[in-house]
Structure formats: structure tokens, C-alpha cells
N, C-alpha and C positions, 0 to 999 in steps of 0.2 A: 389459810386455805392450804392445803397441801397434799398432795398424793403424788410421792416418787418424784420424778421430774414435773408434776404438774406445778404450774404458778399460778397465780390469781391475778387476772389482769385489770378486772374490775370490779366494784362490791357496792352494793348500795341498798337501802330498805325500800321494798316496793310490798305492794299488796297483789297478793292472788287468790282469787274466789273468796273475797271479803276476809280474807285474813292476812294479816301483817307479816312477814317473813324479811327473808334476805335473800338478793338476789346475786350470782355470781357470774363472772364470764372467766373461762379458764382457757390456758392455751395446751397443745399438744396431749391429747386432742382438744382442739376447741369445742368447747360445751358451754351451754348456757344452763345454770342450775338455779333452783329457788328452793330453799331451806325450810323447813318449819322452825318457829322460833322457839316451841317448849321442845319437841323430840330431838331436833336437830338433823331430823330425816330429809333427805334429797327428795322431795316429792316431785317435783320436775328436773328433769334433765333431756336437754335436746343439744345436738349435733349439729354444728353448723350446717355441715352438709348436706343434712334433711329440710333445711330450712329454704323454703321457697320465695318470701315475701314479707316485707316489711312494712308497718305504718305507725304515725305517730299523729297526735292531734297536733293543731295549730302551735307555734311559737308565743308562748306568754298564756296559753289557756291553762285555766286551772280545772281539776288537777293533771300534772303531765301524767301522760298515757301512752303506753307501748305494745301494740301486739304484733307476735311474729307466728307466722303461718309456717307450721313443720308438719309434714305427713298428713296434709289437708284437713289439719286441726288448728284451731285458732287458740293462743295462749294472749292472754291479755293480762297486763300488768298495772299498777298505778304504783306512782314513786312516791314517797312519803318523805317526811323530813320536814326541817326549816328551809323557808324560802331565802335565799336563791340556790341553794345547794341540791334540791331536788328536781329543779328543772338541769342544773348542771348534770347530775348523774343521768338522767332520762338521756340528754342529749350526745354525752359520753357514750353510752348504752348503744344508742340509735346510729351513730355513726360508725362504730367499730362495727357492730353486727354487719350494718350495711355493706363495709367492706368484704369481711369474710365471707359472706354470700354471694357477694359478685367474684370474689376470688373463687370458690366451689365451683359457680357457675362458666367460667371462662377458663378452666385448668385443663381443657382438652383443646385449647387453641392455641396457636404462637404467641399472642399478644399477652403479656402479663397484666396482673390486676389494675384498675385504674383505682385511684386514691384522689381523684379530683371530686371535689365537694358537688352535689347536686341538689336540686332543691328540694327544700322539706317535704316529705311524702305525708298528704295529708288523710288521715282517714273521716270517713262518715261519721256523723253524730251517732248513727247507731252501732256503730263498730265496736265500741265499748259500751259493754250492757251492764257491768257489773257496778253496784253501787258503793263507791268505799265508805268505808267505816270510817269512825271518828278517831283521827291520827293519835296513834298510842304513844308513850313516853317509852320506846324503846331504846335499847342502848345502841351504840355501833357496831355495824356487821362484826360478829365475831370470826375467830380463825377457826375454822372448823375443817374438819377430813372429810372429803366426798369418797366413799367408797368404790374400789374399783369395779367397772361393768363387769356382771359375768358374763360370757361368751355364750352359754346357754340359756341365759333369761334373755339375753339380748335377741337370739335367734328365735327364741318363741313369742317374743313380742313383735316381731318381723312379720314372721310368720300368722300371728292373730290379724296385723293391720292388713297383711294381703287377703287373708278371708274375709275380712269384714268389709275389703274395696269388691271383691267379687260380688259379695252378696248384696251391697248399696245398688251395684250397677245391674243385677238381676233381679228383678222382684219375685221371678217366680221361682228361680232356685232359693230366693230368702224364704219364699214361703212352704217350700220342701225342707228347708235346714230346720224351720219352726216346727215342721208337723213331726220330723222323724227326730232330729237330735235335741231340741228344746224341750219336745214332750217325753226323752228319756229312753227312746226304742231303739237308739243307735247312738254310736259312741261317736265322740267328733272327730278321732283319725279314721275310723273306718269310713265314714261321710266322704272324707277328702282323700281318702287311699285310690278310689278309682277316679277321682279329677285331678291328679296330679297334673295333667295339661294346662289344666287353669291356673292353677298356682306358678307354672313355669312362664306361662305368659304373662302374668302379672307380676312377677319378680324382673323378666325382661321389662317389662313397660316401667318397673319402678326404678330401676337401674339406669336407665336411658336420660343421658342427659339431651335438655331440648337444646337442639341447635338453633342458629341464627334464622329468621325468617328471611326468604329468598324474596319477598315484597320488598319493593323502593318505599322508603319512606314518603309519602306524600299527605298531609294531613289534608280530611275532606270538611271543608265548613259546612257548618247547618244552620237552620233559621231556629230563633228562639220564638217564645210565645209574642213577643211582642213585633216581631217581623224582622230583628236585625240579624247580623250574619254573626254567627260564632264557631267557635275551634274550641273543643273540649280538650285541655292539656290535664295530661297524667304523669306520672314520674315514669312510668314505662316509654310513653310516647317523648319525653326531653331525652333519655337515654338513648334513644335509636335514632335521634336527630343529631346527638352530639356525635355516635358512632359512624352515621352516614357522613357526615358535613362538620369535619373536623374544624373549619372556619368558625361557623356558628359558635363550636366549643370555645372557640379562641375570643371571641367577644364576649360571650358570657364573662371568662377570667378575668379579662381586661376591664370592665366594665359596671359588673355587679358585685357589691352592691354600691359603689363608689359613685359613679355617672347617673344610675338608673335602678329603680326598685327591680324584682323580678318580674310584677306586674306590668310594667312599662315594658320592661325588653321584651317579653311577649308580643304585646300589643304593638311595638314598634317592627317587630322582626314581620310580621304577617302583613305588616302593609309596605314591607321595602322593597327593592327591586332586588336585593339578595336573595328573598324568600321566593319570589316568582322566577329567580334563576335556576331554582333546586327544585320546582314543580315537576311531575312526571307528566308533563303532558306538553305538547306543542304550542309554545306560546304565539298569539295570537296579538296583532298589532292595536288591536281596541282594547290590551289591559294596559298597555301604558297610559294611558289617561287615567286609569285609578290609580298608579302606582306614586306613593310619597315619596320625597327626597328627603332622605334622611342623613344629617351629617357624619353618625356615627356609623350606620351599615354601610354607606356609600363606601366608606373608603376601605372596605374589605372587599371591593368587589372584583371580579377578574373579567377581563373581554370574553365575551362570547365566542366558543370554540365551534365557529361555522365555517371554517376555512377548507378547503381540499384536503390541507396537510393537518392531521390532527395534532393537536399542542404536546397531548403525552404520546409517546412513540414509544412502542417495546423495543429493548435494545437485545434480549434474549433470544438464543435463537428458536423458531417454531418448528413443529413437526411437519415434516411435507405433507403427512397425510391429512392434516387439518387446517393448512396455509391457504389461504384463499387466493393468496397471491401468484401461487406456485404455477398457475398457468398464464400469466401474464405476457411470457414471452410468445403464446401462440396466436396473440392478438397483432395484426399486421395494420399498417397505415399511419399516418404522420398525427394524428391524435389519438386519445383512448376512446376504446370502445365504449358505448352506452353501459353494457352489462358491467365493465370494472369501476362505475364511479359509486361512492359510496354511499350516493343520495342525489336524487334530481332535483330535490327540494332543498333550498339551504337551510331553511326553517328547521327542517328536520335533523340534520347534523348534530346538533348538539345534544337532544335526546338519544340520538341511536349511542352516540360516544358516553353519554351518563349511564346508559344499562349496561353497555360493556364493561366500564368502569367497576360499576355495582356488579357485574358477574364475575368479575376478577378478583374482587374480594372477597365473595363468596366462594371460589374456589380455592384462593389463597389460606381463607379459614378451614376447610374442608382436608386442604393437603398439609395442613398443620398437624394433622393427627397421624398420618402416613410415616412409617419409619424413615428416616433420611437415605438408605439406599435406594429404596422402592421411590422415593418422590427424585430422585437424581436419574433415573431410569426414565419416570414417567415425564420430566421436563426435557429432559437431553439425550433423545433416542438417536443411536448412531444412524445416519444415512444408509449404512449398509446394508440394516436389517428392514428398510421399508419394505423391500420385496416379500421379506420373510412375515410381515404383519398383513399383508394382503393374499399370502398364498393360502388357498384351503385345501386341505388333503383330499377332500372328496372329489375335487374335480381331477385329481391325479388318474392315468388310465392304472389298469390293473397290470401287474407285471406277472411275468412268467413265474410259479410259485415250484420252485424245485424238489419242496416238500422235505422229509426227514428221512434221511436213510436209513434203512434196518440192518442191525449184526443181527444174520439170522445165521443157524448152525444148520449144517447138511442143505444148504440151498439146492444144491441139484437133485437131491430126493423131491424137493417141491415140487420144482419144474417138471419133474418127470412125471409127479402125480396129477398135476394139471392137465400137461400134453394127452395122458391114457383116458383122464375123462372126458376132454373135449373130444376124444375120438369117437366114444363109445355114443355121444350124442346122436339123436337122428337129424338126418339133413334135411333140408327144406329147399320145394322147388320153386322159386319165387316168381316163376312166370306163372306158375299154375295158382299160387297165392294170389296174386294181383288178377288173376281172372276170377278167383271164386270170390274176391272181395268186390268187384264191380257186379259180380250178378246178386250180391244183397242188397247193394245199393240201387237196384233199378227198381221203379216202381215203388220209392220210398211214400210220394203222397198220398196213395192209393192206401196203403197198409196205415199209413198216419192217421187217416180219418177213422177205420176199424178201431182204434185205440180206443178204450172207454177205462174211464177212471172212477172210482170209489169214490164220491162224494159225502160220506157219512163223517168221516174224520174232520172234513173242512167244514162241514154243515155245524158240527157239534161244537166246534173250536170256535166257529164264528158267535155261536149263540152263547158261550162262554162268556167270552170277552164281552158281549152286548150285556148280559145280565148283571157282569162285574161292575161297568160303567154307568147301567141303570141305578142298582142299589148304591154306588158310591154319591151319584147325584141326586138320589133322593135323600141319602141321609145327609147330604151337606145342605141341602136346600128346607129339609125338614127339621122342625125344631120342636125339643121335647113338651110335652103339657105336664111339667110339673112345677113345684113352687122354686123360687130362686133358693130358701133356704135349703131343699132337699137337691137341688143341682149343684150347690157348692159342695153337701156331703160326698156327691158324687166325683166331682174335680179333685176334692183331697184325697179320697180311697184310690183314685186311679192315679193319681201322682207317688202317693206311699207305695203300693203296690210295683209301679216301675221301679222304684227306688230299690226295693227290695230283690226285683228281680236283676236290677243291676249288681248289686251287691253279693248275690248267689253265684251269677256266673262269673263275677270278679275272682270269685273263689276259687271257682271250679277252674278254669282256664288258667295257663301259665303268667304270670306276673309280668307285667308290661318293663321294659326297660327302664332304670332309675329308680323302681318301686321297692322297696324291701319286702322280699318274700317273708310271710310268717312260716312258723313251723308247721309241720303235718298236722299234730295236735290241734294247734288253734286254727288251722285251716278247716279241719273235719267239724269243731264246734262251730264255727262260724257258718259254714253252711248248714248245718242242722239248724242254729238259731234263724236262718233266713227261711230254712224250709217251714219251720214252725209259725214264722208271721206270715207267710205265703198261706198258709191253711187257714188262720184266721180270718185273714182279709177274703180269702173265697169265701167263708162262711159269710163274713159281711156283705158282700157283694148279693150271695142269695137273699139276705135279709132284707137288701134295698130294694130288689127286684119284688120281695112278696110286699114289702111296705108301698111300692107303686103301685100295686095291685088292688089293696087294700083301700087305698086312697081312691081308686077309679082313676089313675093316669095312665100315662102311655108305658105299660108294661113290656111289650115288645118292642118299644124304642129303648126303654133303660137295659134290657136285656140284649139287645144288638151292639148298643154302645160298648159294653162289658165283655163282649163276645171275644175280641183279641185278646184282651187281658187273662182272660178264662183260659182261652187256648194255651197262651206263654206260661201261665201257673200249672197247669196240668202238666205239660212238659218238664218243667223245671221239677215237681215232686216226683213225676214216675223216674227223670234223671237220678233224683236223692236216692228213689227206694231201690234203683238199680246199684247204686254205689255200695250199699249196705252188704 
């Protein structure tokens, strides 16, 4: 198989949806492709950066199966052919795709992709639902040419996935989409044109890579049905343990499967002192009696870091603004002050330092995505700029503003005009003005009592507010006396009418930023189409009110429920009539 610079890394016969074909793994770009044997068309094309998980059945289980999760969709493949070649092909695809998925997930961090083998990921019995047909005598995978991916088709497929994901998360929006788009009353593009913000949010979420969890790895034991203590081991938990505790990964590499099996490894690890040293809780002396000595795991034990001086000391410079030891010189005396001790209980020191090291690893992972210049500035701040970091401009006193000098022509005439105007102004006797003001203030208590206010305006406002609150409370507490089918018709008609109103005003008002603005003729056509549909729904609302009256249901309640919608429809129709 070839495509320009693309080469085939792996090829095998595999069944997909009960049809036997050919499965390929290509490079540059890395893709998983399944080709139909008769047509030669690639019916499945998965980019490895879109793959999020990988599962395989147990080693030796027949037939060999592989499930790949990409874009929230499961793709199940059953490898065929003679034994043991089919198992070899499955293992090769599993190991290679696993490495590529891990690379795509860790490309944002500074650490390179790890290629150390992890325990086989075991799928549940229900993970592969397809029943493979009888193995056919297909020839070996031929050399086929996979066509280049069309960017326009790829963008359309991506937009389809985003829209589908939004509808799956919002059942009400999905029901509205079915009522107006699937029913043929509105086009797909018009429906999503006014919801560009939802597509943008979904696109950001889809493109965002999930970072490392800030939780410290600490498997919680459970209790089985028989009362035994058990710990569920998953591939994700294994990878987290290896990342958090490299010493466990080293024990695995050096002893599995030569000295012990995988099951025995985890059983002995959770019973060893090494596991209890890694637990995210303060160790009690009572647990020391249930820990078993292990000749293998005990060789990898390190002394408990519970001394006053930590084992791992940071040698890099610490910013003085966050340095907890910056005020050490303020404490006087022959011994350290109590507030300067890391922990008053010796048993808590290892746990505190464990969390500190875990936080440091998380920060190093986050800073790995920052540009080198910015990271250097963050880590090595100049002490001369410490004051600038805590200096707040708003706390500075306001200085004298010199203003902006004006270059005026005939400046002498301007001042002469002002002096002339000020000379013609009437003079005010300040003493007489003060006496007059004092006379007006006298006896203000008596005059205040004689003031009478008109209470009609306040009473009317209070009655309007009370009536509004009463009607809202009555509507919320009341229940329409209609049938469930009739209520569903009301809800559907309400949602579709609101959607037509939304589309109507969307084409009337200026188009939001980032949305393509249609031509004036197209906008006028859309506005006219939405107006016609609003008139149709207005007539349907009147029919529902009459139907409620004919069936002796709550006609007034139905009319009151549609009143805001009818008001909005009347406003839109009058606006459209005025635009003609």
C-alpha cells in the first residue's frame, strides 16, 4: 500500500462488521485503515491522534480481537488466518497502536513517549459483540493505494461529529432538531447557524488534550461478595502507578515474567512494605503487623524520609515572593521557632514531602508546555524586580496633571473676550445670600409635616407587582387539565415556534462575529420563510385552544400558556410587514 510518502507499517486480515477484509497501519500520517476485499475501498480510516483507548481479549483466547475507541465510537476487529499468525498480527497491531496513542496523549509534555510494555489490556466479554463468520480463504493482504483524505470531506465529517455530540448531550435540543430539521421544515445549516457558540465550545473541548490528574495515586481496597479485600487493577491504574512510582516500574521490568507472573506481582506488591510506603495517608504502627516481608520488593525499599532535613533538597533558586524560608532571619533565639518547623509530628513528614514532590511533578508537566523564554522568566526572576511584582499602581497617589497645552491663535482676543463677559455678570452679595438661605432653612420640621405625596402611583405599582407574582405562582402551582398526548403537542409546537422566532430575528439583526453573513436576497427569503411558518404555527395554536375547549379541558390555561409565544409572534409578523 502506498500514498506518496506514506508506507505500510503493518498489514493483516481482519473481520469488521461480519465482513472479512484487510487491516493496515500506515505512517505519516499514522492511520488505521480497513479495506473492503471486493471494492478495495477504505471503509474505515482512523487517525491515531483521534484514538483514545485500546482493548484486546486475553492472550490465547480465540479468536483474537481488538477494539479501538476513536471519537467516542468503538471499532471492533477480529483477526483471521492460520494460527499462530493471527495472534501475532493482533499483538503487533495492539503494541504499535498502543505506543502511538500514548505518544499523541503525551506530546504536550516534555517527557518523550514511553515504549515499555505494560500488562495486556483485557476487554470485557461484552466488548466484542460481533460474531465472526466462518474464516474464508482470502489471499494475503494485497498492496492497495489508499486515496488522500479530502480536507473538505474531513472538515464535514468533523462538523458532523461535533453536531452529533451536542445533540447527544442535550435531549431537548435533539428533540427540537428532530421536529424542525428531520421533519424537513428547516435546513441543517440554518439550524446550526444561530448556534455557532455551541459548535465552538464543542470544538474546543474536542481539541483539548486531557492533562494529568492532580490526584495522588492511591488505590482504594474494596470488599468482595465473599468478604475478602480486593483491589481492582485496570490498565489505566497500572500506568498511573508506573508514572507516579518509577521504582514499581523498575521492579516490574526486572522481575516479570522471569521471577513472577503478572497476577503474582500485583498480589505481592499490595501486601509489601513498598506499597504501604507509597500510600497517600499517614501510616499507623498498627498496619506494620499485617505487612508481609517480601524478598524481592524489600530490596527496592528506601529509608523513610521523616528527618527534619528532607532527603531531596531543591538546588535551584526560589522566588523570594513564594519562599517560605525568606523570613527565617526574623526569628530570634537559640532554637528554631515552632512556626518554622515542617511538621510537629514526625509521622506526617513523609506524607507532606510526598505531596510536595507530586505537586512539583505536576508543575513541571504544566511548565513543559510554556515557551522556554517564558519558563525561564518564571523560574529565575531577578530579585531586583521583586518590588515591581508587589507594586500596585492603584495605590499610588495621584500626581499633578499638567494637562495638554493648546496652541491657540489670537490668544489675546480670547482672554479679552472672557474678561469682558465676566465684567458684565451681576454681582452677588454673599452676606445677603447667607441670610436668605438661613431664613429658608428655619422651621423646616413644620413645613416637612405639611408635605403631602400622591400615593396613587405607588399603590398602582404595588398592585401590578403583586398581581404579576400571584399569576406566576398560580401558573407554576397549577396543572393543565389536558391529556398527555395533547400536552406533548403543546410542548412540540412551543419549541418549534421559538425556533422559528430565533431564526427570524437571527436573519433580521446583524450577523454575529465569526458567522458568514448571507446575501441580502437570501436573508430576505429566509425572513419571509420564517414569517410564513410563524403564521402557520399561530393558526395551529388557535386550533389547539379550540380543541381544548371542545374536549372540555382547561381552555383558559392553554391560552395563558401560549400567550407569551403569541405576543412574540405578533411582534415578529408586524415587524416583517413593516419591512415590506
